[in-house]
VEXDREN-2710 file (C-alpha; in Angstrom, 1 decimal):
% VEXDREN-2710
k/r/px/py/pz
1/MET/0.0/0.0/0.0
2/ILE/1.2/3.6/-0.8
3/ASN/0.8/6.4/1.8
4/SER/0.1/10.1/1.1
5/GLN/3.9/10.8/0.5
6/GLY/4.1/8.1/-2.1
7/ILE/6.1/5.8/0.2
8/PRO/5.1/2.1/0.5
9/SER/3.4/1.7/3.9
10/THR/4.3/-1.1/6.3
11/PRO/1.5/-3.1/7.8
12/ALA/1.3/-3.2/11.6
13/GLU/3.3/-6.0/13.2
14/GLY/1.5/-9.3/13.0
15/THR/-0.7/-8.1/10.1
16/THR/-0.4/-8.0/6.3
17/ALA/-1.7/-5.7/3.7
18/GLY/-4.3/-8.3/2.9
19/ASP/-5.5/-8.3/6.5
20/ALA/-5.9/-4.5/6.4
21/ASP/-7.8/-4.8/3.1
22/SER/-10.0/-7.5/4.6
23/ALA/-10.7/-5.3/7.7
24/ALA/-11.7/-2.4/5.5
25/LEU/-14.0/-4.8/3.6
26/ILE/-15.6/-5.9/6.9
27/GLU/-16.5/-2.2/7.7
28/ARG/-18.0/-1.7/4.2
29/GLU/-19.9/-5.0/4.4
30/MET/-21.2/-4.2/7.9
31/THR/-23.0/-1.2/6.4
32/THR/-24.2/-3.3/3.4
33/THR/-25.6/-5.9/5.8
34/LEU/-27.4/-3.3/7.9
35/LEU/-28.5/-1.5/4.8
36/LYS/-30.2/-4.1/2.6
37/SER/-29.6/-7.7/3.7
38/ASP/-32.5/-10.0/4.4
39/LEU/-32.2/-10.9/8.1
40/SER/-35.4/-12.7/8.6
41/ASP/-33.8/-16.1/9.0
42/ILE/-31.6/-15.0/11.9
43/GLY/-34.3/-14.9/14.6
44/ALA/-32.9/-15.3/18.1
45/SER/-31.1/-18.6/17.6
46/PHE/-27.4/-18.8/18.1
47/ALA/-26.1/-22.0/16.5
48/ASP/-22.5/-21.9/17.6
49/ALA/-21.2/-24.0/14.8
50/ALA/-22.8/-21.7/12.2
51/LEU/-22.0/-18.3/13.6
52/ASP/-19.9/-17.3/10.6
53/GLU/-21.6/-19.4/8.0
54/LEU/-24.6/-17.2/7.4
55/PRO/-25.0/-15.9/3.8
56/LEU/-24.6/-12.3/4.7
57/PRO/-22.0/-9.8/3.3
58/VAL/-20.3/-9.1/6.6
59/PHE/-19.8/-12.8/7.4
60/SER/-18.4/-13.4/4.0
61/ALA/-15.8/-10.7/4.7
62/LEU/-15.1/-12.2/8.1
63/ARG/-14.3/-15.6/6.5
64/LYS/-11.8/-13.9/4.2
65/LEU/-10.1/-12.3/7.2
66/TYR/-10.0/-15.5/9.3
67/LYS/-8.5/-17.7/6.6
68/GLY/-9.4/-20.9/8.4
69/ALA/-9.4/-21.4/12.2
70/LYS/-10.7/-18.5/14.3
71/THR/-9.3/-17.2/17.5
72/VAL/-11.4/-16.9/20.7
73/ALA/-11.8/-13.2/20.1
74/GLN/-12.9/-13.7/16.5
75/TYR/-15.5/-16.3/17.6
76/PHE/-17.0/-13.9/20.2
77/PHE/-17.0/-11.1/17.6
78/CYS/-19.2/-13.3/15.4
79/LYS/-21.4/-14.1/18.3
80/LYS/-21.9/-10.5/19.2
81/LEU/-22.6/-9.5/15.6
82/LEU/-25.3/-12.2/15.4
83/ARG/-26.9/-10.8/18.5
84/LEU/-26.9/-7.3/17.1
85/LEU/-28.4/-8.4/13.8
86/ALA/-31.1/-10.5/15.6
87/GLU/-32.5/-7.3/17.2
88/ILE/-33.0/-5.5/13.8
89/ALA/-34.2/-8.6/11.9
90/ASP/-37.8/-7.4/12.1
91/VAL/-37.0/-4.1/10.4
92/PRO/-37.7/-4.6/6.6
93/PRO/-34.7/-4.1/4.3
94/GLU/-36.5/-1.4/2.4
95/VAL/-37.1/0.5/5.7
96/ARG/-33.5/0.1/6.8
97/SER/-32.2/1.1/3.3
98/ARG/-34.4/4.3/3.2
99/ARG/-33.4/5.3/6.7
100/LEU/-29.6/4.8/6.1
101/GLU/-29.8/6.7/2.8
102/GLU/-31.5/9.6/4.6
103/ALA/-29.1/9.6/7.6
104/LEU/-25.9/8.7/5.6
105/PRO/-26.2/10.4/2.2
106/SER/-22.5/10.0/1.1
107/GLN/-20.4/6.9/0.7
108/ASP/-18.0/8.3/3.2
109/ASP/-20.8/8.6/5.8
110/LYS/-21.8/5.0/5.2
111/GLU/-18.2/3.7/5.6
112/LYS/-17.7/5.7/8.8
113/PHE/-21.0/4.2/10.1
114/GLY/-19.8/0.7/9.4
115/GLU/-16.5/1.5/11.1
116/HIS/-18.2/2.8/14.2
117/ILE/-20.4/-0.3/14.6
118/THR/-17.5/-2.6/13.9
119/LEU/-15.1/-1.0/16.3
120/VAL/-17.5/-0.6/19.2
121/LEU/-18.9/-4.2/18.7
122/GLU/-15.3/-5.5/18.7
123/ARG/-14.5/-3.8/22.0
124/LEU/-17.5/-5.0/24.0
125/ASN/-16.4/-7.0/27.0
126/ASP/-19.8/-8.7/27.4
127/VAL/-21.8/-10.6/24.7
128/GLY/-25.0/-9.4/26.2
129/LYS/-24.1/-5.8/25.4
130/ALA/-24.4/-6.6/21.7
131/THR/-28.2/-7.1/22.3
132/LEU/-28.3/-3.5/23.7
133/MET/-26.4/-2.3/20.6
134/GLY/-29.0/-4.1/18.5
135/ARG/-31.8/-2.4/20.3
136/ALA/-30.2/1.0/19.7
137/ALA/-29.7/0.2/16.0
138/HIS/-33.4/-0.8/15.8
139/ALA/-34.4/2.5/17.3
140/PHE/-32.1/4.4/14.8
141/LEU/-33.4/2.4/11.8
142/SER/-37.0/3.0/12.9
143/GLY/-36.4/6.8/13.1
144/LYS/-36.8/7.0/16.8
145/ILE/-33.3/8.3/17.5
146/ASN/-30.8/10.2/15.3
147/LEU/-27.2/9.3/14.4
148/GLU/-25.5/11.2/17.2
149/GLN/-27.9/9.7/19.8
150/LEU/-27.0/6.3/18.4
151/ARG/-23.3/6.9/18.7
152/SER/-23.7/8.3/22.3
153/ILE/-25.7/5.3/23.3
154/ASN/-23.2/2.8/21.8
155/PHE/-20.3/4.5/23.7
156/ALA/-22.3/4.3/26.9
157/ILE/-23.0/0.6/26.3
158/GLU/-19.3/0.0/25.8
159/ALA/-18.4/1.8/29.0
160/VAL/-21.1/0.6/31.4
161/ASN/-20.7/-2.2/33.9
162/PRO/-23.4/-4.8/33.0
163/ARG/-24.1/-5.2/36.8
164/LEU/-25.3/-1.6/36.9
165/LEU/-28.0/-2.0/34.3
166/PRO/-30.7/-3.2/36.7
167/VAL/-29.5/-0.6/39.2
168/LEU/-30.1/2.1/36.5
169/GLU/-33.5/0.7/35.8
170/ARG/-34.5/0.9/39.5
171/MET/-33.2/4.5/39.8
172/VAL/-35.2/5.7/36.8
173/ASP/-38.4/3.8/37.5
174/SER/-38.7/4.1/41.3
175/GLY/-36.1/6.7/42.4
176/HIS/-34.2/4.0/44.3
177/TRP/-30.7/5.4/44.6
178/THR/-27.6/3.2/44.9
179/SER/-24.2/3.5/46.4
180/GLU/-21.8/6.4/45.8
181/SER/-19.4/4.1/43.9
182/ASP/-22.1/2.9/41.6
183/MET/-23.3/6.5/40.9
184/GLN/-19.7/7.5/40.1
185/SER/-19.5/4.6/37.6
186/LEU/-22.7/5.6/35.9
187/ASN/-21.6/9.2/35.8
188/ALA/-18.4/8.2/34.1
189/CYS/-20.6/6.6/31.3
190/GLY/-22.7/9.8/31.0
191/LEU/-25.7/8.0/32.5
192/LEU/-25.9/10.3/35.5
193/SER/-25.1/14.0/35.9
194/LEU/-22.9/15.2/38.7
195/VAL/-24.1/18.4/40.5
196/LEU/-22.1/20.5/42.9
197/ASP/-24.2/22.0/45.7
198/LEU/-22.2/24.9/47.0
199/ASP/-22.9/26.2/50.5
200/MET/-22.0/29.9/50.4
201/ASP/-21.2/32.3/53.2
202/GLN/-20.1/35.9/53.5
203/MET/-16.8/37.1/54.7
204/ASP/-16.3/40.7/55.9
205/ALA/-13.4/42.5/54.3
206/LEU/-11.9/46.0/54.6
207/ASP/-11.4/48.0/51.4
208/LEU/-8.0/49.7/52.1
209/ASN/-8.7/52.5/49.6
210/SER/-12.0/53.6/51.1
211/SER/-11.8/52.3/54.6
212/VAL/-15.3/50.8/54.0
213/SER/-16.1/47.4/55.2
214/SER/-17.6/45.0/52.5
215/SER/-18.9/41.5/52.5
216/THR/-17.3/38.9/50.1
217/PRO/-19.0/35.6/49.4
218/PHE/-16.9/32.4/49.7
219/VAL/-17.6/28.7/49.5
220/LYS/-18.1/27.2/52.9
221/SER/-18.6/23.6/51.8
222/VAL/-19.3/21.6/48.7
223/ARG/-21.7/18.7/48.4
224/VAL/-21.7/16.3/45.4
225/THR/-25.0/14.9/44.2
226/TYR/-26.1/13.0/41.1
227/GLN/-29.1/13.5/38.9
228/ILE/-30.9/11.5/36.2
229/ASN/-30.6/13.4/32.9
230/GLU/-32.2/13.3/29.5
231/PHE/-29.7/10.8/28.2
232/THR/-30.4/8.5/31.2
233/ILE/-34.1/8.4/30.2
234/LEU/-33.2/7.9/26.5
235/PHE/-30.8/5.0/27.3
236/ARG/-33.4/3.4/29.6
237/ASN/-36.2/3.6/27.0
238/VAL/-34.0/2.4/24.1
239/CYS/-31.8/-0.2/25.6
240/LEU/-33.8/-1.4/28.6
241/PRO/-37.4/-1.3/27.5
242/LYS/-40.1/-2.4/30.0
END
């Protein structure tokens, strides 16, 4: 491959130019699969032996990259991908195609979208999170959320500890608050807002130029609280439907 300076580029250690081309193909075919493929046969079954044997563009690209035996990471990527696709299988191809053409008018937009889905899906540390990504994709393809909301939700899914998902549900639904450490973790994912409650006081001061006493406010104490925000509600409704 040739870089922008006309110098042959060197593939990263452990990869080849062919691997890089195959990876780029996966990102393109990810968009193609989401855009127009018939997903009606996927359902909710996860036949382990056939995870990468489905006749879909993205799985064909994955087979080219694997070149035979898969690693554990590659196996779980296929499993996560299948879970995501199962969630959008009931959205007709023509609806998906029309929505993506509206939201992603250029080929570059489509490739970046495929790249985003591929990269986040690959980084997920829990297979169950792929189901949440699928629900977010379903909401996007159905026109219920926009592209930026989809991206924000996906990044939150990647970051959140799965243990905290039922905790978040209880907080939103019944106002049942949890421990400080759990709230800190949810805040780090953008799923709670941090609010500083300042206890102000007045301090008398002497203006040396006028010899007039004045009162200057100062912070006496700071109390940290957490609040549910609009994104919390959006995440709850999209990813954790009742």
